[in-house]
C-alpha positions as CSV (number, residue, x, y, z in Angstrom):
1,M,57.1,128.5,67.2
2,G,59.7,129.9,69.6
3,T,57.6,128.8,72.8
4,T,57.1,125.6,71.1
5,M,60.9,125.2,70.7
6,I,61.6,126.3,74.2
7,G,59.0,124.0,75.6
8,L,60.3,121.0,73.7
9,F,63.8,121.9,75.2
10,N,62.3,122.4,78.9
11,R,61.0,118.9,78.3
12,M,64.0,117.2,76.9
13,L,66.4,118.6,79.7
14,W,63.6,118.1,82.4
15,L,64.2,121.6,83.5
16,P,60.8,121.8,85.7
17,A,62.4,118.4,87.5
18,I,65.6,120.4,88.1
19,L,63.8,123.4,89.3
20,R,62.0,121.4,91.8
21,I,65.4,120.2,93.8
22,P,65.3,121.5,97.2
23,H,69.2,121.8,97.6
24,K,70.7,124.7,95.4
25,E,74.2,122.4,95.2
26,K,72.0,119.3,93.5
27,R,70.2,121.9,91.7
28,V,73.4,123.6,90.0
29,L,75.1,120.2,89.5
30,S,71.9,119.1,88.0
31,L,72.0,121.4,85.7
32,F,75.8,121.3,84.8
33,R,75.0,117.6,84.2
34,Y,72.3,118.2,81.3
35,C,74.3,121.2,79.7
36,T,77.5,118.8,79.7
37,W,75.2,116.1,78.0
38,L,73.9,118.3,75.4
39,L,77.4,120.0,74.4
40,T,79.5,116.9,74.4
41,S,76.8,114.8,72.7
42,V,76.7,117.4,70.0
43,S,80.1,117.4,69.9
44,Y,80.4,113.4,69.7
45,L,77.7,113.3,66.8
46,V,79.6,115.6,64.3
47,G,83.1,115.0,65.6
48,M,83.8,111.2,65.1
49,P,82.8,110.6,61.3
50,D,84.4,106.9,61.8
51,S,81.8,106.0,64.0
52,P,78.1,104.7,62.6
53,L,75.2,107.0,63.4
54,V,73.0,104.6,64.7
55,F,75.7,103.7,67.5
56,K,76.5,107.1,68.3
57,G,72.6,107.8,68.4
58,A,72.3,104.8,71.2
59,V,75.2,106.4,73.2
60,V,73.5,109.7,73.1
61,V,70.2,108.1,74.2
62,S,71.8,105.9,76.8
63,L,73.5,108.8,78.5
64,Y,70.8,110.6,78.6
65,A,68.4,108.0,80.1
66,A,71.5,107.7,82.7
67,A,71.4,111.5,83.8
68,R,68.0,111.3,84.2
69,I,68.4,108.5,86.8
70,L,71.4,109.8,88.2
71,T,69.6,113.6,88.6
72,D,66.5,111.7,90.4
73,L,68.6,109.8,92.6
74,Y,71.0,112.7,93.6
75,A,68.0,114.6,94.2
76,K,66.3,112.3,97.0
77,V,69.3,110.5,98.4
78,E,70.6,112.8,101.6
79,D,72.8,110.0,103.0
80,E,76.1,110.7,102.5
81,R,77.4,107.3,102.4
82,L,74.9,106.5,99.5
83,V,76.0,109.7,98.0
84,K,79.9,108.5,97.6
85,G,78.5,105.1,96.5
86,M,76.5,106.6,93.8
87,A,79.5,108.7,92.9
88,L,82.1,105.7,92.5
89,L,79.6,103.9,90.5
90,E,79.1,106.7,88.1
91,M,82.7,107.0,88.2
92,A,83.2,103.2,86.6
93,G,80.1,103.9,84.2
94,S,82.2,107.1,83.1
95,A,85.2,105.1,82.5
96,V,83.4,102.7,80.5
97,L,82.1,105.6,78.5
98,L,85.6,106.6,77.8
99,V,86.8,103.1,76.0
100,P,84.7,103.6,73.0
101,T,85.5,107.3,72.3
102,L,89.2,107.2,72.8
103,G,89.9,108.0,76.5
104,L,91.7,111.8,77.4
105,D,90.4,112.5,73.5
106,S,86.8,112.0,74.2
107,P,84.1,114.4,73.8
108,F,82.2,112.7,77.0
109,L,85.7,113.8,78.8
110,W,83.8,116.8,80.3
111,Y,80.8,114.9,81.1
112,A,82.5,112.5,82.9
113,F,83.6,115.1,84.8
114,N,80.4,115.0,86.4
115,P,81.2,112.7,89.6
116,V,84.0,115.1,90.4
117,L,81.6,117.8,91.1
118,V,78.9,115.9,92.9
119,S,81.6,114.5,95.3
120,A,82.4,118.6,95.8
121,G,79.3,119.5,96.2
122,I,77.7,116.7,98.5
123,A,80.2,114.4,99.8
124,S,83.4,115.2,101.9
125,Y,86.3,117.2,100.4
126,T,88.8,114.6,100.8
127,F,86.3,112.0,98.7
128,C,86.1,114.7,95.9
129,W,90.0,114.6,95.7
130,V,89.9,110.6,95.6
131,N,87.0,110.6,93.0
132,L,89.5,113.3,90.9
133,T,92.4,110.8,91.4
134,L,90.3,107.9,89.8
135,Y,89.0,110.0,87.2
136,I,92.3,111.3,85.9
137,S,93.9,107.5,86.3
138,S,90.9,105.9,84.6
139,A,90.8,108.2,81.6
140,T,95.0,108.0,81.5
141,A,94.4,104.3,81.7
142,V,91.9,103.7,78.8
143,T,94.0,106.1,76.2
144,Y,97.0,104.1,77.1
145,F,95.5,100.9,76.3
146,M,93.1,102.2,73.4
147,D,94.9,105.5,71.5
148,S,97.6,104.1,69.6
149,T,98.4,107.8,68.8
150,Y,100.3,107.8,72.1
151,S,102.3,104.6,71.7
152,R,101.5,103.3,74.8
153,S,103.8,106.0,76.5
154,L,102.6,107.3,79.7
155,P,105.5,110.1,79.7
156,L,104.0,111.3,76.6
157,I,100.5,110.8,77.5
158,L,101.1,112.9,80.9
159,Q,103.3,115.5,78.8
160,E,100.8,116.2,76.0
161,N,97.9,116.7,78.5
162,V,99.5,118.1,81.7
163,H,97.4,121.5,80.4
164,L,94.3,119.3,80.9
165,F,95.1,118.0,84.5
166,T,95.8,121.5,85.5
167,V,92.5,122.3,84.3
168,F,90.7,119.2,85.7
169,L,92.4,120.2,89.1
170,L,91.8,124.1,89.2
171,L,88.4,123.0,88.4
172,T,87.7,120.9,91.3
173,L,89.6,123.5,94.0
174,A,87.2,126.3,92.2
175,A,84.1,124.2,93.1
176,Q,85.0,123.0,96.5
177,M,85.8,126.8,97.3
178,T,82.9,128.3,95.5
179,L,80.2,125.3,97.4
180,L,82.2,126.2,100.7
181,L,81.7,130.2,100.2
182,A,77.8,129.0,99.3
183,K,77.5,127.3,102.5
184,E,79.2,129.9,104.8
185,L,77.3,132.4,103.0
186,R,73.8,130.4,103.7
187,A,75.0,130.3,107.3
188,R,75.5,133.9,108.0
189,T,72.6,134.9,106.2
190,A,70.5,132.8,108.7
191,S,72.5,134.3,111.4
192,L,71.4,137.9,110.3
193,L,67.7,137.1,109.8
194,E,67.5,135.6,113.2
195,A,69.6,138.7,114.2
196,K,67.4,140.9,113.2
197,L,64.0,139.2,113.8
198,Q,65.6,139.3,117.6
199,A,66.2,142.7,117.1
200,Q,62.6,143.2,115.6
201,Q,61.1,141.7,118.5
202,S,62.7,143.5,121.1
203,R,61.6,146.5,119.1
204,I,58.1,146.1,119.4
205,A,57.9,144.7,122.8
206,G,59.9,148.2,124.1
207,E,57.3,150.0,121.7
208,M,54.3,148.0,123.4
209,H,55.8,148.7,126.9
210,D,56.6,152.3,126.3
211,Q,53.6,153.4,124.3
212,V,50.7,151.0,124.1
213,A,51.2,150.2,128.0
214,Q,51.5,153.6,129.0
215,Q,47.9,154.4,127.4
216,L,46.0,151.4,128.1
217,F,47.3,152.1,132.0
218,S,46.0,155.8,131.7
219,V,42.6,154.3,130.6
220,V,42.4,151.8,133.7
221,Y,43.5,154.5,136.0
222,G,40.9,157.3,134.3
223,L,38.2,154.7,135.1
224,K,39.2,153.7,137.9
225,A,39.3,157.2,139.2
226,L,36.0,158.2,137.4
227,S,34.2,155.3,139.0
228,G,34.9,156.7,142.5
229,N,33.3,160.3,142.0
230,W,31.3,159.7,139.1
231,S,28.6,161.2,141.3
232,K,30.6,164.1,142.7
233,L,31.7,165.7,138.9
234,P,29.6,167.9,137.1
235,Q,28.5,166.5,133.9
236,E,30.8,168.6,131.6
237,E,33.9,167.1,133.6
238,V,32.7,163.7,133.7
239,D,32.1,163.7,129.7
240,E,35.9,165.5,129.6
241,Q,36.9,162.7,131.1
242,L,35.6,159.7,129.1
243,G,36.6,162.1,126.4
244,L,40.2,161.7,127.2
245,I,39.9,157.7,128.1
246,R,38.4,157.4,124.7
247,T,41.0,159.2,123.0
248,S,43.8,157.4,125.1
249,A,42.0,154.0,124.1
250,Y,41.9,155.2,120.4
251,E,45.9,156.0,120.4
252,A,46.6,152.6,122.0
253,S,44.8,151.2,119.0
254,Q,46.6,153.5,116.7
255,E,49.8,152.4,118.4
256,L,49.3,148.5,117.7
257,R,48.2,149.2,114.6
258,R,51.4,151.1,113.4
259,A,53.5,148.8,115.2
260,I,52.0,145.8,113.4
261,Y,52.7,147.9,110.1
262,R,56.1,147.9,111.1
263,M,56.8,144.6,111.7
264,S,55.7,143.7,108.6
265,E,57.5,146.5,107.2
266,A,54.0,147.8,105.2
267,G,53.5,150.9,106.9
268,D,53.8,154.4,105.8
269,S,57.4,156.3,105.6
270,E,56.0,159.2,106.9
271,S,57.3,160.5,110.5
272,P,55.2,162.5,112.4
273,S,56.6,165.5,114.4
274,L,58.4,164.3,117.8
275,Y,57.3,167.3,119.7
276,T,53.8,167.2,118.4
277,E,53.3,163.5,119.5
278,L,55.1,164.1,123.0
279,R,53.4,167.3,123.4
280,R,49.6,165.5,122.5
281,S,50.8,162.6,124.6
282,L,52.2,164.3,127.7
283,E,49.1,166.4,128.2
284,R,46.8,163.9,127.7
285,M,48.7,161.3,130.4
286,T,49.1,164.5,133.1
287,K,45.3,165.2,132.4
288,L,44.0,162.2,133.2
289,Y,46.1,161.9,136.3
290,G,45.6,165.2,137.5
291,V,49.2,166.0,137.2
292,E,50.6,169.6,136.8
293,L,52.7,169.7,133.6
294,S,55.4,172.3,132.6
295,L,56.7,171.4,129.3
296,D,59.5,173.0,127.2
297,L,60.5,172.1,123.5
298,E,63.3,174.4,121.8
299,G,64.9,174.0,118.2
300,V,63.8,172.1,115.3
301,D,63.1,168.2,115.9
302,S,63.3,167.6,112.1
303,R,67.3,167.7,112.4
304,L,66.9,164.6,114.6
305,S,67.6,161.2,112.8
306,E,64.7,158.7,112.9
307,P,66.4,156.3,115.5
308,Q,67.2,159.7,117.7
309,K,63.2,160.6,117.4
310,L,62.2,156.8,118.2
311,T,64.8,157.0,121.5
312,A,64.1,160.3,122.9
313,G,60.1,159.9,122.5
314,R,60.1,156.6,124.2
315,I,62.7,157.5,126.9
316,V,60.6,160.4,128.1
317,T,57.4,158.9,127.7
318,E,58.8,156.2,130.2
319,A,60.1,158.4,132.6
320,A,57.0,160.5,132.4
321,G,55.1,157.4,133.3
322,N,57.3,156.6,135.6
323,A,57.3,159.5,137.5
324,I,53.3,159.7,137.8
325,R,52.8,155.6,138.7
326,H,55.8,154.9,140.7
327,G,56.9,158.5,142.0
328,R,53.0,159.8,142.6
329,C,54.3,163.3,141.5
330,S,52.1,166.3,141.4
331,T,54.2,168.0,139.5
332,L,56.3,167.2,136.2
333,A,58.8,169.5,134.3
334,I,60.2,168.1,130.8
335,M,62.6,170.6,129.0
336,M,64.0,168.9,125.7
337,R,66.5,171.1,123.2
338,V,67.6,170.2,119.8
339,T,71.0,172.0,119.3
340,D,73.8,171.5,116.6
341,E,75.6,169.3,119.0
342,G,72.7,166.9,119.4
343,L,69.8,166.6,121.7
344,E,69.4,167.3,125.7
345,A,66.3,166.3,127.8
346,V,65.7,166.8,131.3
347,I,62.9,165.1,133.2
348,R,62.0,166.5,137.1
349,D,59.0,165.4,139.3
350,N,58.2,166.0,142.8
351,G,57.3,162.5,143.6
352,I,58.6,160.2,146.5
353,G,62.1,159.3,145.0
354,F,64.1,156.3,145.3
355,I,67.5,155.0,145.8
356,V,68.9,154.5,142.4
357,D,71.9,152.4,143.6
358,S,70.0,150.5,145.9
359,Q,67.7,149.7,143.3
360,R,70.3,148.5,140.5
361,R,72.1,146.3,143.1
362,K,68.7,144.5,143.9
363,G,68.1,144.0,140.0
364,K,64.7,145.6,140.8
365,Q,65.3,147.9,137.3
366,G,62.0,146.8,135.1
367,L,61.9,146.5,131.7
368,G,61.3,150.4,131.4
369,L,64.7,151.5,132.7
370,R,66.7,148.4,130.9
371,G,64.8,149.4,127.7
372,M,65.8,153.4,128.5
373,E,69.6,152.3,129.2
374,K,69.6,149.8,126.0
375,L,68.0,152.4,123.6
376,I,70.4,155.3,125.0
377,K,73.5,152.9,124.5
378,D,72.6,152.0,121.1
379,C,72.5,155.6,119.9
380,G,75.8,156.4,121.3
381,G,74.0,158.7,124.3
382,Q,74.2,159.2,127.8
383,L,71.6,158.8,130.6
384,V,71.9,159.9,134.3
385,I,69.3,159.1,137.0
386,Q,69.3,161.1,140.1
387,S,66.7,160.8,143.0
388,R,66.6,161.4,146.8
389,L,63.6,159.5,148.8
390,S,61.3,162.4,148.9
391,A,63.0,164.9,147.0
392,G,61.6,163.6,143.7
393,T,63.7,162.2,140.6
394,E,65.5,164.0,137.8
395,V,66.1,162.0,134.7
396,R,68.6,163.6,131.9
397,I,69.6,162.1,128.4
398,G,71.9,163.5,125.5
399,L,71.9,162.0,122.0
400,P,74.7,163.1,119.6
401,M,74.2,164.8,116.4
402,Q,74.2,162.0,114.0
403,E,75.7,162.5,110.5
404,P,73.4,161.5,107.3
405,K,75.7,158.3,106.9
406,E,75.4,157.2,110.6
407,A,71.5,157.9,110.7
408,L,71.0,155.3,108.0
409,A,73.6,153.0,109.2
């Protein structure tokens, strides 16, 4: 029985049609129209015993038909000029409705307020106040000519209904402010979503460069080196090199998979140990390139926040990859320490080196260096790069220890 009554109520008010209206403002205004029609109709049917029931029923049905037509029209029309014209026509019809129901004392007074709200939500703000003025003027004029209670005394009408006019003014102002706030919130939400999307794209691009690209480059380099020395190497060493290449390719595919999960926010929340991941990645990289690695990891890496772990891992991996690929080093020493003050890391190599200032002036920083500097800046840390030709390169990074609330920000 309850389900049947709800279905009947939905069909009566045409709620499915309201919910299909794309614009939220129009949807709310349409719902308000039907609610005011229902409440004012009940008040009219019960509260005016002098009018014939057939006449009252005809008024209610006609008003419902008008509400249906107006709801469909407002939902479809986008041109502001047409909306203004429709609002003026509805205002004229509402004024006519107030004639047989005694103007300001009419139970349909609040339903007749709909054109004003439509103007506030869809048309311009100036037009809304013009429409409100016409609404109050027409209701006052009908009361002046049709209601003998006030003895055609305009000052008396205004005095007796000043509270009602104040309510209309406040409602109109509140509607305008609410709708303005809603539009502002939508605009800011869209801007934040766009910024979040751009940040996510930048993060994923950085991860692809720092993780997947490094591993794929290791695979290509390893295959190239192996193809030139295949016949000269013992079978055990060939098998070992192939195993490392296979592992690097697998890790690249896994990193791609994790990046896709992070992009869709479907990945698990467990974070691997920074030290464990770094050790495994660096040892595999240096072994493929035949570089001697010295790795010194101190402190408890779990004290770092997730952004700090990601930043430190990406920067150390990028610096090591640059030292091997571009610096053509034969030895690589990496020290990382976690203390109460934060994280310190030093990456040294004996490669060919470069002139840092010259590279910056020429703008030849590459995606890796730019990404490193941005990551450090976002975490409030410091990045220092020292290098000389034929004397190797040293990269120092420092990240301050974050409080829990900063880590979550």
